[in-house]
matplotlib code that plots the C-alpha trace (Angstrom):
import matplotlib.pyplot as plt

x = [49.1, 50.0, 52.7, 49.7, 47.5, 50.3, 49.8, 47.7, 45.7, 45.5, 44.3, 41.7, 40.6, 40.1, 38.2, 35.8, 35.5, 34.3, 31.3, 30.6, 30.6, 27.6, 25.7, 25.8, 24.2, 27.0, 26.6, 28.2, 29.8, 31.1, 32.8, 34.2, 36.0, 37.0, 38.6, 39.6, 43.0, 41.7, 39.1, 41.5, 42.5, 40.3, 39.7, 36.5, 38.1, 38.8, 35.6, 33.8, 36.6, 35.6, 31.7, 32.6, 34.5, 32.2, 29.5, 31.8, 32.1, 28.1, 27.1, 23.8, 23.2, 20.1, 21.6, 24.5, 21.9, 20.1, 22.7, 24.9, 23.6, 25.2, 28.4, 28.4, 28.1, 31.1, 33.6, 32.1, 34.7, 37.5, 36.0, 34.9, 38.9, 39.9, 40.6, 37.5, 38.9, 39.2, 36.3, 35.5, 32.3, 30.9, 32.4, 30.0, 31.1, 31.0, 27.2, 26.3, 27.5, 25.9, 22.3, 23.2, 23.5, 20.4, 18.3, 19.7, 18.4, 15.2, 14.7, 15.7, 14.2, 11.1, 10.2, 10.7, 9.1, 5.9, 6.2, 6.0, 3.2, 1.2, 1.9, 0.3, -2.3, -3.3, -5.3, -6.0, -3.6, -0.7, -1.4, -1.0, 2.1, 3.7, 2.4, 4.0, 7.4, 7.7, 6.5, 9.6, 11.9, 10.4, 13.6, 16.0, 14.8, 17.1, 20.0, 19.8, 19.0, 22.3, 24.2, 22.9, 22.7, 25.9, 28.4, 27.7, 28.4, 31.9, 32.4, 31.0, 33.6, 36.5, 34.7, 33.1, 29.7, 28.5, 28.5, 26.7, 24.2, 23.4, 23.2, 20.6, 18.6, 18.5, 17.8, 14.6, 13.5, 13.7, 11.6, 9.0, 8.5, 8.3, 5.5, 3.7, 3.8, 2.4, -0.8, -1.2, -1.2, -3.7, -6.0, -5.7, -7.6, -7.1, -6.4, -3.3, -1.7, 0.9, 1.9, 2.5, 4.8, 6.8, 7.4, 8.7, 11.0, 12.1, 12.6, 14.4, 17.0, 17.6, 17.9, 21.0, 22.5, 22.5, 24.2, 26.9, 27.6, 27.6, 30.1, 32.5, 32.4, 31.0, 32.3, 35.7, 36.4, 34.9, 37.2, 40.0, 38.8, 37.5, 39.6, 39.4, 37.7, 35.0, 34.0, 33.6, 31.3, 29.2, 29.2, 28.1, 25.2, 24.0, 21.9, 19.6, 18.7, 18.5, 19.4, 17.9, 16.8, 19.8, 21.5, 25.3, 26.2, 29.2, 30.6, 34.0, 36.7, 39.7, 43.0, 43.4, 46.4, 46.4, 43.1, 42.0, 45.0, 44.1, 40.6, 41.2, 43.9, 41.4, 38.7, 41.1, 41.9, 38.2, 37.7, 40.5, 39.1, 35.2, 33.8, 31.7, 31.6, 28.3, 27.5, 25.9, 27.9, 30.2, 29.0, 30.6, 29.2, 27.7, 26.2, 24.6, 23.0, 21.7, 20.1, 18.3, 17.0, 15.5, 13.6, 10.1, 9.3, 10.7, 13.0, 14.2, 16.5, 16.3, 19.4, 19.1, 19.0, 16.1, 18.3, 17.5, 20.8, 19.4, 16.5, 16.3, 15.8, 13.7, 12.0, 8.6, 8.8, 5.6, 6.7, 8.9, 12.4, 15.4, 18.9, 18.3, 16.5, 19.6, 20.9, 17.6, 15.6, 12.8, 10.4, 10.9, 10.1, 6.6, 3.7, 3.1, 0.1, 1.5, 4.7, 3.3, 2.5, 6.1, 7.3, 5.2, 6.3, 9.9, 9.4, 7.8, 10.4, 13.4, 11.8, 11.3, 7.6, 6.9, 9.1, 6.9, 3.9, 1.5, -0.4, -2.4, -3.8, -5.6, -3.6, -5.5, -5.3, -2.5, -3.2, -0.1, 1.0, 3.6, 5.8, 8.1, 10.4, 12.6, 16.3, 18.4, 21.6, 22.8, 22.2, 19.2, 20.5, 18.1, 20.0, 17.3, 13.7, 13.2, 10.4, 9.3, 6.8, 4.8, 2.0, 0.0, -2.9, -1.4, -0.6, -4.3, -5.5, -3.7, -5.9, -5.1, -1.7, 1.3, 3.8, 5.3, 7.4, 5.9]
y = [-46.4, -48.2, -45.2, -42.9, -45.0, -45.1, -41.4, -40.8, -37.6, -39.1, -42.4, -40.3, -38.5, -41.4, -43.2, -40.2, -40.5, -44.0, -42.4, -39.7, -42.1, -44.2, -40.8, -40.1, -43.5, -45.7, -49.5, -51.2, -53.6, -50.8, -48.7, -52.0, -52.6, -49.1, -48.5, -52.1, -51.2, -48.4, -50.4, -53.2, -52.9, -50.1, -50.1, -49.1, -45.7, -44.6, -45.1, -43.3, -40.5, -40.3, -39.9, -37.2, -35.4, -35.7, -34.2, -31.5, -30.4, -30.3, -33.6, -33.8, -36.4, -37.7, -38.4, -40.0, -42.0, -42.8, -44.7, -46.1, -49.6, -49.0, -48.0, -50.7, -53.3, -51.7, -51.9, -55.2, -57.7, -55.7, -54.8, -58.7, -59.4, -57.2, -59.0, -58.3, -56.5, -59.1, -58.0, -59.9, -60.6, -57.3, -54.9, -52.7, -53.8, -57.8, -57.1, -55.1, -58.0, -60.7, -58.7, -58.8, -62.7, -62.8, -60.6, -62.6, -65.4, -64.4, -63.1, -66.5, -68.8, -66.9, -64.1, -65.2, -68.9, -66.8, -64.6, -67.5, -68.9, -65.3, -65.2, -68.7, -68.5, -65.1, -66.9, -65.0, -67.3, -66.6, -62.9, -63.3, -65.3, -62.8, -59.9, -61.6, -61.9, -58.2, -56.9, -58.9, -57.2, -54.0, -54.6, -53.3, -49.8, -50.5, -51.6, -48.5, -46.1, -47.3, -46.8, -43.4, -42.1, -43.5, -44.4, -41.5, -38.8, -39.9, -40.4, -36.7, -35.3, -36.5, -35.0, -38.0, -36.8, -37.8, -41.8, -41.3, -39.1, -41.3, -44.3, -42.8, -41.7, -45.5, -46.5, -44.4, -45.7, -49.3, -48.1, -46.7, -49.9, -51.7, -49.2, -49.1, -52.7, -53.6, -51.0, -52.4, -56.2, -54.8, -53.5, -55.9, -56.7, -58.8, -55.3, -54.7, -58.2, -57.2, -54.2, -56.1, -58.5, -55.5, -53.5, -57.0, -57.7, -54.1, -54.2, -57.2, -56.2, -53.0, -54.5, -57.0, -54.1, -52.4, -55.1, -55.3, -51.8, -51.8, -54.8, -54.1, -49.7, -48.4, -50.7, -51.1, -47.4, -46.8, -49.2, -47.5, -44.1, -44.3, -44.6, -47.6, -44.9, -44.2, -47.5, -48.3, -45.4, -46.8, -50.1, -48.5, -46.6, -49.4, -51.0, -47.7, -48.3, -51.7, -54.7, -56.4, -59.9, -60.6, -59.4, -59.3, -62.2, -60.2, -57.0, -55.9, -55.6, -54.0, -53.6, -49.9, -49.5, -46.5, -45.3, -44.1, -41.9, -40.3, -39.8, -38.1, -35.8, -35.0, -34.2, -32.1, -30.0, -29.8, -28.4, -25.8, -24.5, -24.2, -27.4, -30.0, -33.4, -35.5, -39.0, -37.5, -34.5, -31.7, -28.1, -24.8, -23.4, -20.6, -22.8, -24.7, -21.7, -20.2, -23.7, -23.9, -20.2, -20.8, -23.9, -23.2, -24.1, -23.1, -25.6, -25.4, -28.2, -29.1, -31.5, -34.5, -32.2, -30.3, -27.1, -25.2, -25.4, -24.0, -22.4, -21.3, -17.7, -17.5, -14.2, -15.6, -17.2, -18.1, -18.1, -15.2, -16.3, -14.3, -15.5, -15.2, -18.4, -20.4, -22.2, -22.0, -25.0, -25.4, -25.8, -22.1, -21.0, -22.1, -20.6, -22.9, -23.9, -26.0, -26.9, -30.2, -31.1, -30.5, -32.4, -35.6, -35.3, -35.2, -38.1, -40.2, -39.3, -40.1, -43.3, -44.5, -44.6, -42.2, -41.1, -38.1, -36.1, -33.4, -30.5, -28.3, -24.8, -22.0, -18.7, -15.5, -16.4, -19.2, -22.8, -23.8, -27.3, -28.3, -31.4, -33.1, -35.4, -37.5, -37.4, -40.4, -41.7, -44.8, -47.0, -45.6, -43.0, -40.0, -37.1, -34.5, -32.9, -31.4, -29.0, -28.2, -25.4, -24.7, -22.8, -25.5, -23.0, -22.4, -26.0, -27.1, -24.4, -26.0, -27.3, -29.0, -29.2, -26.8, -28.3, -25.0, -22.6, -19.4]
z = [-45.2, -42.0, -41.2, -41.4, -39.2, -36.7, -36.5, -33.4, -35.0, -38.3, -37.1, -35.1, -38.1, -40.1, -37.3, -37.4, -40.9, -40.8, -38.4, -40.9, -43.9, -41.9, -41.0, -45.2, -45.7, -46.5, -45.4, -42.5, -45.1, -47.5, -44.6, -43.1, -46.3, -47.0, -43.4, -42.6, -41.5, -39.3, -38.0, -36.6, -32.9, -32.1, -28.4, -26.1, -25.1, -28.8, -29.7, -27.1, -27.7, -31.4, -30.5, -27.9, -30.5, -33.6, -30.8, -29.9, -33.6, -34.0, -34.2, -32.0, -29.6, -31.1, -34.7, -32.6, -30.8, -34.1, -35.4, -32.4, -33.1, -36.6, -35.2, -33.0, -35.9, -37.8, -34.7, -33.4, -34.5, -33.2, -30.2, -29.5, -30.1, -27.1, -23.6, -21.4, -18.1, -15.0, -12.2, -8.9, -7.3, -5.6, -8.0, -9.5, -13.3, -12.1, -10.8, -14.1, -16.1, -13.9, -14.3, -18.1, -18.0, -16.1, -18.6, -21.3, -19.8, -19.0, -22.6, -23.8, -21.4, -20.8, -23.1, -26.3, -25.7, -24.3, -27.1, -29.6, -27.9, -28.1, -32.1, -32.5, -30.3, -29.0, -25.9, -22.5, -20.8, -23.4, -22.8, -19.1, -19.1, -22.0, -19.6, -16.3, -18.2, -19.5, -16.0, -14.5, -17.3, -15.9, -13.3, -16.1, -15.0, -11.7, -13.9, -16.1, -13.4, -11.6, -14.7, -15.2, -11.9, -10.2, -13.2, -15.5, -13.3, -12.6, -16.4, -16.9, -14.3, -16.7, -19.4, -20.9, -21.8, -25.4, -24.7, -21.5, -23.1, -26.2, -24.0, -21.8, -24.7, -25.6, -22.0, -22.2, -25.5, -23.8, -20.8, -23.3, -25.1, -22.2, -20.7, -23.9, -24.5, -21.0, -21.8, -25.1, -23.4, -20.6, -23.0, -25.6, -28.4, -31.8, -33.5, -31.6, -32.1, -34.8, -32.8, -30.0, -31.7, -33.8, -30.3, -28.4, -31.2, -31.1, -27.3, -27.5, -30.1, -28.1, -25.0, -26.4, -28.3, -25.0, -23.4, -26.2, -25.8, -22.2, -21.8, -25.0, -24.6, -21.8, -18.9, -20.0, -20.6, -17.0, -15.6, -17.6, -16.2, -12.4, -9.5, -7.0, -4.4, -6.9, -7.8, -4.1, -3.7, -6.5, -4.7, -1.4, -3.1, -5.3, -2.7, -2.6, -6.1, -6.2, -8.6, -11.9, -11.3, -9.3, -6.2, -5.5, -3.5, -1.6, -1.3, -3.0, -0.5, -2.2, -0.9, 0.3, 2.3, 4.1, 2.7, 6.7, 6.7, 3.5, 4.1, 7.7, 5.9, 3.3, 5.8, 7.7, 4.7, 4.0, 7.5, 7.1, 4.1, 5.6, 4.1, 5.8, 4.6, 4.6, 3.5, 0.5, -0.3, 0.9, 1.7, 2.8, 5.9, 3.9, 2.0, 4.7, 6.2, 3.0, 2.4, 5.4, 5.4, 1.9, 2.9, 2.1, 5.9, 9.2, 11.2, 14.9, 16.5, 20.4, 21.6, 23.5, 26.9, 26.0, 24.8, 21.7, 19.5, 16.1, 14.0, 10.4, 9.6, 6.5, 5.6, 6.2, 9.4, 11.3, 14.8, 15.6, 16.8, 18.2, 18.6, 22.3, 22.3, 21.6, 24.7, 26.4, 27.5, 25.2, 28.1, 28.9, 25.6, 25.7, 28.0, 31.3, 30.2, 27.3, 28.9, 29.7, 26.2, 25.2, 27.8, 27.3, 23.6, 24.4, 27.0, 24.3, 21.6, 24.1, 25.1, 21.9, 22.3, 19.5, 16.6, 15.2, 16.1, 14.1, 14.8, 12.4, 13.7, 12.0, 12.4, 11.0, 7.2, 7.9, 8.1, 9.9, 9.9, 12.8, 12.9, 15.2, 14.3, 16.9, 15.3, 16.4, 15.1, 13.0, 16.3, 17.3, 20.1, 20.7, 19.6, 19.7, 18.4, 15.0, 14.7, 11.3, 10.4, 7.4, 6.1, 4.1, 3.1, -0.6, -0.9, 0.0, -2.6, -5.5, -8.2, -11.6, -12.8, -13.6, -16.4, -17.4, -16.0, -15.0]

ax = plt.figure().add_subplot(projection="3d")
ax.plot(x, y, z, "-o")
ax.set_aspect("equal")
plt.show()
């Protein structure tokens, strides 16, 4: 038997059989006894790969999601025996784990006691305390959102799509339980007491199980897969989403020798092949032009010297523009009677007195909304003015809701 287990392909097939038997209705104890030799020594990455392969073979995400807690229970002892990867303050993995400790502490020290008080008394005071603790736990959405929107995209880039899909589904179940319980407590009556208790017990169990799956499957697998630069990107973008119950005390600063030279070389290579790198992505020049020309509004950019440098060329422009306007002073593009308004607006933008100004006018059957924005760099220096023009008549005419595609 041991010789067969050492054969990688055969071992993976046996591990898949473990999960198949669980889905056929076998108990955790039955499966653990039958496949003991195979289960021992399983790694986090191995479990995720097996789930992914089963999904590739036709097992649905919902079916994997339905029994993912059972999967974890079968492999729990083996996974807990594995050495946890070392992390340092500020690293995204360290932050995820610190948040998990804060979540556990809040559940054990605040939520559970107030739930017990609610079970015993059901007074308005106990309801208010319970509601306050659940509202605080809503902060968990930031934890899950960083995981889903920062970590998962990198895993998917490496072909790891199954575990993220399953985990996201469970995250949404937790979110829904939180919202539903808050709604029940806000409209509390005695008939809801038992349902609220059941929901909260289910919620707590799901959160605790998710913490186990994150720390014993997802995060070790991610540490094995992602590059240092990718972890830095995740760290840099985390502030925008926010943190759950705690904030990182410091930024992680990895030793990354010659990174600047590598980045400069990459930028040069991108430029050579027609790409432009932004803080939030990379686009080809023709893609940028097409994006601007397909915006549902017109844009014109005037630089810091009042010279027209760019305008979008959508098919339904409100004000006519020709390429001859490029390189002209913006003052010369307006009738003499309105030049003083243009100059006053630009003075206010340059001085910092204003950062935007709006106008709206009727033009035939169009209701035109004209907006001006001061464009500044990261240090607040004035770079120019952006004009945005849109016919908002169709928007003002909207009523009701539209939830289905035409």
